[in-house]
C-alpha positions in Angstrom: -4.5 13.2 8.5 -4.5 16.4 6.4 -6.3 19.4 7.9 -6.9 22.9 6.7 -7.9 25.5 9.4 -8.9 22.7 11.7 -11.0 20.9 9.1 -10.2 17.3 8.3 -9.7 17.2 4.5 -7.9 13.9 4.0 -6.5 10.8 5.6 -4.5 7.6 5.0 -4.5 4.4 7.1 -2.1 1.5 7.1 -2.9 -1.7 8.9 -0.9 -4.8 9.5 -1.3 -7.7 7.0 0.8 -10.6 5.9 1.6 -12.8 2.9 1.0 -16.4 3.7 3.7 -18.3 2.0 3.5 -21.9 0.6 5.4 -23.3 3.5 2.9 -21.8 5.9 5.1 -19.0 7.2 4.0 -15.3 7.1 5.7 -12.3 5.7 4.5 -9.3 7.7 3.6 -6.1 5.8 1.2 -3.2 5.7 -2.1 -2.7 3.8 -2.9 0.8 2.7 -6.7 1.4 3.0 -8.1 4.0 2.7 -6.4 7.0 1.2 -9.0 9.7 0.9 -9.2 13.4 0.2 -12.4 15.5 0.2 -13.5 16.1 -3.4 -13.1 19.9 -3.2 -9.4 19.5 -2.1 -8.3 17.0 -4.7 -5.6 17.8 -7.3 -3.6 19.9 -4.8 -1.1 17.2 -3.9 -2.7 16.3 -0.6 -3.1 12.6 -1.4 0.5 12.5 -2.6 1.7 14.2 0.6 -0.3 11.7 2.7 1.1 8.7 0.8 4.7 10.0 1.1 4.3 10.7 4.8 2.8 7.2 5.4 5.6 5.6 3.5 8.2 7.4 5.5 6.5 6.5 8.8 6.2 2.9 7.8 9.9 2.7 6.9 10.8 4.4 10.2 8.8 1.7 12.0 10.7 -1.1 10.3 8.1 -2.3 7.8 9.5 -3.7 4.6 6.5 -3.7 2.2 3.1 -2.1 1.8 0.2 -3.5 -0.3 -2.9 -1.8 -1.7 -5.7 -2.2 -4.1 -6.0 0.8 -6.4 -5.5 2.5 -9.8 -2.0 1.6 -11.2 -1.9 4.9 -13.1 -2.0 6.8 -9.7 -0.1 4.5 -7.4 2.8 3.7 -9.8 4.1 7.2 -9.2 5.0 6.1 -5.7 6.7 3.0 -6.9 3.8 0.5 -6.4 3.9 -2.5 -8.7 1.7 -5.4 -9.4 2.0 -8.1 -6.8 2.0 -10.9 -9.4 5.4 -9.7 -10.6 6.7 -11.0 -7.2 4.8 -14.2 -7.2 2.2 -12.9 -4.7 -1.5 -13.4 -5.5 -4.7 -12.0 -3.9 -7.4 -14.4 -2.8 -10.0 -11.7 -3.2 -10.7 -12.2 -6.9 -9.8 -8.5 -7.6 -8.2 -8.2 -11.1 -4.4 -8.6 -10.6 -3.4 -5.2 -12.1 -5.1 -3.5 -9.2 -3.4 -5.5 -6.4 -0.1 -3.7 -5.8 2.9 -3.6 -3.5 5.7 -1.2 -2.7 9.0 -2.5 -1.4 9.8 -0.2 1.5 13.2 -1.9 1.7 14.8 -2.6 -1.7 14.7 -6.3 -2.8 12.8 -7.3 0.4 10.3 -9.4 -1.6 13.0 -11.6 -3.2 12.0 -15.1 -2.3 8.6 -14.1 -0.9 5.7 -15.8 -2.7 2.2 -16.6 -1.6 -1.3 -15.2 -0.9 -2.2 -11.7 0.4 -5.6 -11.0 1.9 -6.1 -7.4 0.8 -9.9 -7.2 1.4 
């Protein structure tokens, strides 16, 4: 969470998810949802600080990838890329450019394909 003078001004949450691969096995990962900052506190770097903190925490806990649905123009600055580049699709019907993943460990998605349930 992000607070200012005891007031909650933003938060991020990551929950467990998995990619179901064609052979039926699962690749465990995280799903980022939501990332939020109160309107009057936006454009101050709070969302970026929350995202960077969540990424660091996820890495320290041993997670290897984090998925999200969001604006590529915003999330690409953290290294998120379209899941379809890795052979991973969403079953939600969301346009593929908005379904993104960040490898928390480099090259961790090599050989991982399948379906992510991100909604």
